[in-house]
N, C-alpha and C positions, 0 to 999 in steps of 0.2 A: 504494500500500500504506500509506504513512504517513498520507496524507490521510484514507483510510477509517478507519484506527485512531483518529485524532484525532476524527473525526466521531462514532465510537462512544463515545468517552470524554466528549466535550463535549455530546453530544445531550441529556442530562437535566439539564444545568446544575448538576451536583454531582459531586464526586469523593470517594468514601469511601476508607477505608484499603486495602481490597482493590484498588480501581482504581489507587490510588497505587502499590501494590506491582507491579501489572501494568505500569504506565508505566515504572517503574524497570527491570523485567525486559526490557521491549520495547527500551528505549534501550541496555541492556547488550548485547542480541543484535544490535541494528541501529545500531551506532555509525557515523555517516557519515564520509566522508573530510573532512579539514580544510576543503577548499574548499566543502563543502556545509553547513557548520554554520549559516550564516545562512539558507539555504533551508529547513532543518529548522524553525528558529524561525518563519519566515514561513509555513510550512505549518500550524502551529498557529493562527496568526491568520487565515489563509484559511479554515480549517475553522470557526473561530468565527464568521466573517461569515455563514456559511450557517445558523447557529443563532440569529442575532439575531431578536428579537421586538419588538413595540411596547411591551412592559412594561419599565419602567426597572429594577425589582427583578430580573427575569430576566436582563437584560443585565449588571447588576452581578455577579450570581452567575456568569454566563458568563465575565466578565473575571477573576473570582477563579479559575475553573477553568483559564483560559489561563495565569494566573500560576503555578499549581501545575504545569502541563505544562511550561512554560518552565523553572521552577525545577528540576524533576526532570531535565529534559534537560541543563541546565547542570551540575547536580551530578554526573550520570553521565558526561557526555562531555567536560567541560572539566577540565583540570588546572591548579590555581593555580600561578602563578610564585612561586618563592621570592624573597622580598624581601631584598636585601642592603643593609645600612646602609653608607653611604659614609664614615661616621665613627663613632667610639665616643662614648659618653656618660659623663660624670662623674656618678655617682649621689650623690655627697656634696656636693650644692649645695642652696641654699635654694629654696623653691618659686618665687619670682619669677624666679630665673635659669633654672630648669627650664622654666617657661612661656615665657620669652623664647627659649630655645633651640628649643622646639617651634614657635614663631612663625617663627623664622628658617628652619626646615626646611620649612615649609609652602609648597610651590611652587604650590598650587592656590588660594591665598587671593585674595579679591577686592581689586581695586585701586581706591582712592577716585578719583572723577571719571572713571574708565574704565568700571568695572563698575556703579557706583552713584553717585548724588549725593544730598546731604542739603540740603533747603531748610528752614532753621529759621525762616524768616519767613512761611511759607505761611499759617498761621492760628493764632490764639492759642486759639481754642475749636474743638472738634471739628465744630460745626455751621457755622462760618464757612468760606466758600469763599475760596481764595487770591486 
């Protein structure tokens, strides 16, 4: 049922406002159980593979449609978690201290020499090879 619906939506490689509203209504009526959320997303991509063509522009349009389908699905079926701060902020600080505090709280930041390396001696001119 879901695969056929996705094929109908993705078949013309375009989603207009009316189809977008149909998608949202479909997802509201067919909210899958939590353990099937990944399968629902996968069904959209599987349906898209059946619509692939040799034309790059058509395939890009198809991927945009898949993006709309997945976005509507996530918007309708997922509930965002409420983020709770582990500490409070002092808003009466200068900009430098505020930025430092944001840096300290960023647990996803990249680590030098682990996530990236910088080679400042590779080449002095863009056309020189290291």
